[in-house]
C-alpha positions as CSV (number, residue, x, y, z in Angstrom):
1,M,118.8,118.9,155.6
2,V,118.2,122.2,153.8
3,G,114.8,123.8,153.3
4,L,113.9,126.6,151.0
5,G,111.1,128.9,152.2
6,R,109.8,132.4,152.7
7,A,111.6,134.4,155.4
8,S,109.8,134.3,158.8
9,R,112.3,136.5,160.7
10,P,112.5,140.2,160.8
11,P,113.5,141.8,157.5
12,H,116.8,143.1,158.8
13,A,118.6,139.9,159.9
14,D,118.5,136.1,159.4
15,R,119.2,133.4,162.0
16,F,123.0,133.7,161.5
17,G,122.9,137.5,162.0
18,H,123.3,138.4,158.3
19,H,121.5,141.4,157.1
20,H,119.5,141.2,153.9
21,R,117.5,143.6,151.8
22,R,114.3,141.7,151.1
23,G,111.7,142.5,148.6
24,R,108.2,141.0,148.3
25,D,109.4,137.9,146.4
26,D,112.7,137.3,148.1
27,F,113.5,134.0,149.6
28,V,116.2,132.9,152.0
29,V,117.9,129.6,152.5
30,Q,117.3,128.2,155.9
31,A,119.9,125.8,157.3
32,I,119.1,123.2,159.9
33,A,121.7,121.6,162.1
34,T,122.2,117.9,161.2
35,P,125.0,116.1,163.0
36,E,125.3,113.5,160.3
37,L,126.0,116.1,157.6
38,T,129.7,116.3,156.8
39,L,131.5,117.5,153.7
40,V,135.0,116.2,153.2
41,D,137.5,117.2,150.5
42,R,138.2,113.8,149.0
43,R,141.8,114.6,148.1
44,Q,143.2,117.0,150.6
45,K,141.4,115.4,153.6
46,D,141.8,118.5,155.6
47,Y,138.9,120.7,154.6
48,H,135.6,119.9,156.2
49,L,132.3,121.3,157.4
50,A,130.7,119.2,160.1
51,G,127.6,119.3,162.3
52,L,125.9,122.6,161.6
53,F,125.8,123.1,157.9
54,Q,126.3,126.8,157.5
55,L,125.0,127.1,154.0
56,D,123.9,130.7,154.5
57,Q,127.3,131.7,155.8
58,I,129.0,130.0,152.8
59,T,126.7,131.8,150.4
60,N,127.4,135.1,152.0
61,R,131.1,134.4,152.1
62,G,131.1,134.0,148.3
63,R,129.1,137.2,148.0
64,S,131.2,139.3,150.3
65,Q,134.5,138.4,148.5
66,V,133.3,139.9,145.2
67,S,135.3,143.1,144.9
68,D,133.1,144.9,142.4
69,Q,132.1,147.9,144.5
70,G,132.6,150.2,141.5
71,K,136.4,150.2,141.2
72,R,137.2,150.9,137.6
73,G,139.3,148.6,135.3
74,F,140.4,149.1,131.7
75,L,141.4,146.9,128.8
76,A,143.3,148.5,126.0
77,L,144.2,146.8,122.7
78,E,147.0,147.6,120.4
79,D,144.6,148.7,117.7
80,G,143.5,151.6,119.9
81,T,140.3,150.1,121.3
82,V,139.7,150.7,125.0
83,Y,137.0,148.9,127.2
84,E,136.0,150.1,130.6
85,G,134.7,147.6,133.2
86,V,134.8,146.9,136.9
87,S,137.7,145.3,138.7
88,I,137.0,141.8,140.2
89,G,140.6,140.9,140.9
90,A,143.9,142.3,142.1
91,D,144.9,146.0,141.7
92,G,147.6,146.6,139.2
93,E,148.5,146.4,135.6
94,K,149.3,143.4,133.3
95,D,150.0,143.1,129.6
96,G,149.6,140.0,127.4
97,E,148.0,138.6,124.3
98,V,144.2,139.0,124.5
99,V,142.5,135.7,123.5
100,F,139.1,134.1,124.1
101,N,137.9,130.7,125.3
102,T,134.5,129.3,124.4
103,S,134.1,126.9,127.3
104,L,130.9,127.1,129.3
105,T,132.5,125.6,132.4
106,G,136.0,124.9,133.6
107,Y,137.2,128.4,134.3
108,Q,139.3,127.2,137.3
109,E,141.1,124.7,135.1
110,I,141.7,127.5,132.6
111,L,143.1,129.8,135.2
112,T,145.6,127.2,136.4
113,D,146.6,125.8,133.0
114,P,150.3,126.8,132.5
115,S,149.6,126.9,128.7
116,Y,147.9,130.3,129.3
117,R,151.1,131.9,130.4
118,G,151.4,135.4,128.8
119,Q,147.7,135.5,127.8
120,I,144.8,137.7,128.9
121,V,141.8,135.3,128.7
122,T,138.3,136.4,127.8
123,M,135.5,134.0,128.6
124,T,132.7,134.0,126.0
125,Y,130.1,132.5,128.4
126,P,128.3,135.4,130.0
127,M,128.4,134.5,133.7
128,I,131.5,133.1,135.3
129,G,132.3,132.2,138.9
130,N,129.0,130.6,139.9
131,V,130.7,127.4,141.3
132,G,133.5,129.1,143.1
133,I,137.0,127.7,143.5
134,N,138.2,124.4,145.0
135,R,141.6,122.8,145.3
136,Q,140.6,119.6,143.6
137,D,140.0,121.2,140.2
138,C,143.3,123.0,140.0
139,E,145.6,122.0,137.1
140,S,148.8,123.4,138.7
141,S,149.8,125.0,141.9
142,K,148.9,128.5,140.9
143,S,147.2,130.6,138.3
144,H,149.2,131.4,135.1
145,V,147.0,133.7,133.1
146,A,148.2,137.2,132.6
147,G,144.7,138.6,133.1
148,F,141.1,137.5,133.1
149,I,138.0,139.1,131.5
150,V,134.3,138.1,132.0
151,R,131.0,139.6,131.1
152,E,129.5,139.0,134.6
153,N,131.1,137.8,137.7
154,S,128.7,135.7,139.8
155,R,128.1,137.2,143.2
156,V,127.3,133.8,144.8
157,S,129.5,130.7,144.7
158,S,126.8,128.0,144.8
159,N,128.5,124.6,145.0
160,Y,129.1,122.3,147.9
161,R,132.7,121.9,146.9
162,S,133.5,125.6,146.7
163,E,136.1,126.9,149.1
164,E,136.3,130.5,148.0
165,S,134.8,132.8,145.4
166,L,136.4,133.5,142.1
167,S,137.1,137.1,143.0
168,H,138.8,136.2,146.2
169,Y,141.0,133.6,144.3
170,L,142.0,136.2,141.7
171,I,143.0,138.6,144.4
172,Q,145.0,136.0,146.3
173,Q,146.7,135.0,143.0
174,S,147.5,138.7,142.1
175,I,145.5,138.3,138.8
176,V,144.2,141.6,137.3
177,A,140.7,140.9,136.1
178,I,137.7,142.9,135.0
179,A,134.0,142.3,134.4
180,N,131.0,144.3,133.0
181,I,132.4,144.8,129.6
182,D,130.9,143.8,126.2
183,T,132.7,140.5,125.8
184,R,130.7,139.8,122.6
185,A,132.1,142.9,120.9
186,L,135.6,142.1,122.2
187,V,135.5,138.5,120.9
188,R,134.2,139.6,117.5
189,R,137.1,142.1,117.2
190,I,139.6,139.4,118.1
191,R,137.9,136.9,115.7
192,D,137.9,139.4,112.8
193,R,141.2,141.1,113.4
194,G,143.2,138.4,115.2
195,A,144.5,138.0,118.7
196,Q,146.0,141.3,119.8
197,R,148.5,142.6,122.4
198,G,146.7,144.3,125.2
199,I,146.9,145.5,128.8
200,L,144.6,145.4,131.8
201,S,144.8,148.1,134.4
202,T,143.1,149.3,137.5
203,I,145.7,152.1,138.2
204,D,146.1,153.9,134.9
205,F,142.9,155.4,133.4
206,D,144.5,157.4,130.6
207,H,143.5,155.8,127.3
208,D,146.4,157.0,125.2
209,S,148.8,155.8,127.9
210,L,147.2,152.3,128.0
211,V,147.2,151.9,124.3
212,A,150.9,152.8,124.1
213,K,151.7,150.2,126.8
214,A,149.7,147.6,124.9
215,R,151.7,148.2,121.8
216,K,154.9,147.7,123.7
217,S,153.8,144.3,125.0
218,P,156.2,141.5,123.6
219,G,153.4,139.2,122.5
220,L,153.9,135.5,122.1
221,V,155.9,135.0,118.8
222,G,159.5,134.2,119.4
223,R,159.3,134.0,123.2
224,D,160.3,131.1,125.3
225,L,157.6,131.0,127.9
226,V,158.3,127.3,128.8
227,R,161.2,128.3,130.9
228,E,158.8,130.4,133.1
229,V,156.6,127.4,133.9
230,V,158.8,124.3,134.0
231,P,159.3,122.5,137.3
232,E,162.6,123.0,139.0
233,A,163.2,119.3,139.9
234,V,162.3,115.8,139.0
235,R,159.0,114.6,140.4
236,K,157.5,111.2,141.0
237,W,153.7,111.3,140.3
238,T,151.4,108.7,141.9
239,E,147.9,110.2,142.0
240,T,145.4,108.6,139.7
241,L,141.9,109.4,138.6
242,H,140.7,106.8,141.1
243,D,142.3,108.7,143.9
244,L,139.7,111.4,143.4
245,A,136.9,108.9,143.9
246,N,135.3,108.3,147.3
247,P,136.5,105.9,148.5
248,P,139.7,105.9,146.4
249,G,140.3,103.0,144.1
250,K,143.4,101.0,143.3
251,I,145.0,100.5,139.9
252,P,147.1,97.3,139.0
253,S,150.6,98.1,137.8
254,S,151.2,97.9,134.0
255,G,154.9,97.4,134.6
256,F,155.7,100.4,132.3
257,H,157.7,103.5,133.3
258,V,156.6,106.7,131.5
259,V,158.9,109.8,131.6
260,C,157.1,113.1,131.0
261,L,158.8,116.1,129.6
262,D,157.0,118.9,131.4
263,Y,156.7,122.1,129.3
264,G,153.7,123.2,131.4
265,M,151.9,120.0,132.0
266,K,148.4,119.9,133.5
267,W,148.0,117.6,136.5
268,N,145.1,115.7,135.0
269,I,147.4,114.4,132.2
270,A,149.7,112.9,134.8
271,R,146.6,111.3,136.5
272,H,145.6,109.7,133.2
273,L,149.1,108.3,132.6
274,A,149.2,106.9,136.2
275,N,145.6,105.7,135.8
276,Q,146.9,103.2,133.2
277,G,149.0,101.6,136.0
278,N,152.2,103.3,134.8
279,R,155.1,104.5,137.0
280,V,155.3,108.2,136.1
281,T,158.3,110.4,136.4
282,I,158.1,114.1,135.5
283,L,161.2,115.9,134.2
284,P,161.6,119.6,133.5
285,G,161.0,120.3,129.8
286,T,164.6,121.5,129.6
287,A,166.0,118.0,130.2
288,S,168.4,116.5,127.7
289,A,167.9,113.2,125.8
290,E,170.6,111.7,127.9
291,E,168.8,112.6,131.1
292,V,165.6,111.1,129.8
293,L,167.1,107.8,128.6
294,A,169.1,107.4,131.8
295,L,165.8,106.8,133.6
296,D,165.2,103.8,131.3
297,P,161.6,104.7,130.3
298,D,159.2,102.5,128.4
299,G,157.7,105.6,126.9
300,V,158.2,109.3,126.7
301,F,155.4,111.8,127.0
302,L,155.6,115.4,125.6
303,S,153.3,117.7,127.5
304,N,151.3,120.8,126.7
305,G,152.8,124.2,127.4
306,P,152.6,127.9,126.6
307,G,153.6,130.0,123.6
308,D,155.6,129.6,120.4
309,P,157.3,126.2,119.9
310,E,159.9,127.4,117.4
311,P,162.3,129.1,119.9
312,L,162.5,125.8,121.9
313,D,165.6,124.4,120.2
314,Y,166.6,122.5,123.4
315,A,163.3,120.6,123.4
316,Q,163.5,119.7,119.7
317,Q,167.0,118.4,120.2
318,T,165.9,116.2,123.2
319,I,163.0,114.8,121.1
320,R,165.3,113.9,118.2
321,G,167.5,112.1,120.8
322,V,164.7,109.9,122.0
323,L,162.8,109.3,118.7
324,G,163.3,105.7,117.5
325,K,164.7,104.6,120.9
326,K,161.4,104.9,122.9
327,P,157.7,105.3,122.1
328,V,156.7,109.0,122.1
329,F,153.3,110.6,122.7
330,G,152.8,114.3,122.5
331,I,149.9,116.7,123.0
332,C,149.4,120.4,122.3
333,L,152.9,122.0,122.5
334,G,154.3,118.5,122.6
335,H,152.6,117.8,119.2
336,Q,154.1,120.9,117.7
337,L,157.6,120.1,119.1
338,L,157.4,116.5,117.7
339,S,156.5,117.9,114.3
340,L,159.3,120.5,114.4
341,A,161.8,117.8,115.5
342,S,160.7,115.7,112.5
343,G,161.3,118.5,110.1
344,A,158.0,120.4,109.9
345,K,157.3,124.1,110.6
346,T,154.7,125.9,112.7
347,Y,152.9,129.1,112.3
348,K,150.7,131.4,114.4
349,L,146.9,131.1,114.1
350,K,144.8,134.2,113.6
351,F,143.0,133.8,116.9
352,G,143.8,130.3,118.0
353,H,141.7,127.4,119.2
354,R,140.6,127.7,122.8
355,G,137.6,125.9,124.2
356,A,136.1,122.6,125.2
357,N,133.9,122.2,122.1
358,Q,136.3,121.8,119.2
359,P,135.3,119.2,116.6
360,V,138.1,116.9,115.3
361,L,138.0,114.4,112.5
362,Q,139.7,111.0,112.8
363,C,141.1,110.7,109.2
364,G,141.3,106.9,109.2
365,T,137.8,106.2,110.5
366,G,135.7,109.2,109.7
367,R,134.6,109.5,113.3
368,V,134.3,112.9,115.0
369,E,135.6,113.8,118.4
370,I,134.6,116.8,120.4
371,T,137.8,118.0,122.0
372,S,139.2,120.5,124.5
373,Q,141.8,122.7,122.9
374,N,144.1,125.6,123.9
375,H,146.7,126.7,121.4
376,G,147.7,129.7,119.3
377,F,150.1,128.0,116.9
378,A,149.7,125.1,114.5
379,V,151.8,122.8,112.3
380,E,152.1,124.0,108.7
381,E,150.7,121.3,106.4
382,S,152.8,122.3,103.4
383,S,156.0,121.8,105.5
384,L,155.1,118.3,106.7
385,P,157.9,115.8,106.0
386,D,157.3,112.5,104.3
387,C,157.9,110.7,107.6
388,L,154.8,112.1,109.1
389,E,151.2,111.4,108.2
390,I,148.1,113.4,109.3
391,T,145.8,111.4,111.5
392,H,143.4,114.1,112.7
393,R,142.0,117.4,111.4
394,N,140.2,120.3,113.1
395,L,136.8,120.5,111.4
396,N,136.4,124.3,112.0
397,D,139.4,125.3,109.8
398,N,140.9,122.0,108.5
399,T,144.2,122.5,110.3
400,I,146.3,119.6,111.4
401,A,145.1,118.2,114.7
402,G,147.2,115.0,114.9
403,V,150.2,113.3,113.2
404,R,151.9,109.9,113.3
405,H,155.4,108.9,112.4
406,K,155.4,106.4,109.6
407,Q,158.6,104.5,110.6
408,L,159.0,105.2,114.3
409,P,156.7,104.6,117.4
410,A,155.6,108.2,117.8
411,F,152.3,110.1,117.5
412,S,150.8,113.4,118.7
413,V,147.6,115.4,118.8
414,Q,147.0,119.1,118.9
415,Y,144.3,118.9,121.5
416,H,143.8,117.7,125.1
417,P,142.6,114.1,125.5
418,E,142.7,114.5,129.3
419,A,140.0,117.2,129.0
420,S,139.7,118.9,132.4
421,A,137.6,120.6,131.6
422,G,136.0,119.1,128.6
423,P,134.6,116.0,126.9
424,H,136.1,112.5,127.2
425,D,135.9,111.6,123.6
426,S,139.7,111.4,123.2
427,A,140.7,109.5,126.3
428,Y,141.3,106.5,124.0
429,L,144.6,108.1,123.1
430,F,146.1,107.1,126.4
431,D,145.1,103.5,125.6
432,S,146.9,103.9,122.2
433,F,150.0,105.0,124.0
434,Q,149.8,101.9,126.3
435,Q,149.5,99.6,123.2
436,M,152.5,101.3,121.6
437,M,154.6,100.7,124.6
438,H,153.4,97.1,124.8
439,Q,154.3,96.5,121.2
440,H,157.7,98.1,121.5
441,S,158.5,96.1,124.7
442,R,158.2,92.9,122.7
443,R,161.0,93.8,120.4
């Protein structure tokens, strides 16, 4: 039971011994001990707060972990522009391609998405960090961004699921991050001039030095970033979306075995595949076609992943080896790799598509989906071979957002049907994959 009221205690301390500066209109949260009140992390089962609900302590924990006591941080771009802000993450220096994401929520999923490897992510929404960090919303075991930029970092993590503040998480993950810069100006520069190489630093304050370092950053084109994020071993995945419910639910078996080629796969994709009742096996994205087929899958899934798809010759060769033998479904990088393996080409977008509000047209039905996207490359329409047909288009710039093979059981989309974070408009694609496996199994 939590009450909100005007402070009745001396102005220098609250009932938990926390000191506050209080003005005339300040309010404090008063927590009352209720033995029945227990918070349990539904998935980990090992994080709990029982008995006395120390809401005020949690709130102050989130506040105390914000490391913005005036330490300077700089962002320098290759075009010579330098922004000064305040450090909210780890000390150090990190280069990468500076991009922006237009999502209002889901910053934790963005931080832990392996597709962001090598990128310094700018959030366009003005305040980030207000719901803290919790283990259940992670999309991988660690953060993958090269750096993080926000307009304002929330000083309070106000969510019952929060386990730590954003700033504390960034420090623990050794992510260089800054706040208090004009993100609108930065995003307009990227939008008008394209994504740029940049560097974040809390240790070098010399502008010329920082710009020179930014210009030496390797960027994304021609780099194989997948090898930096692929798992080292085969993994059996069993967790479903129902396992996150309270109480957990059970899914009947479909009898199908899906083998995923992990180029940097988000966990929620695996949950969706398992939620269909499938047995899910995850292989490193470097696996060969022989290794995939040796597992006797009913379908092969091509995951998302970071960077430029063209250098990934090994992945394209594997896909060619399974096409026609098993149904194939790809998303994001997997979509680009399927297109490359079929004879198409890819190119780098000016500033990419990153956000949870991207409109996509279903070409066959005229319906519009609002989708979650994260990519800096796209399939070149003029290079599309006759065997592929366009099924979806991005309504912002008319780029290809989905293709289907005309003769073989294979299709892909450029966006993320699993969302996390984002809308669920495209979840039907997992059903389409199930139907394709069912039809192929009858042959």
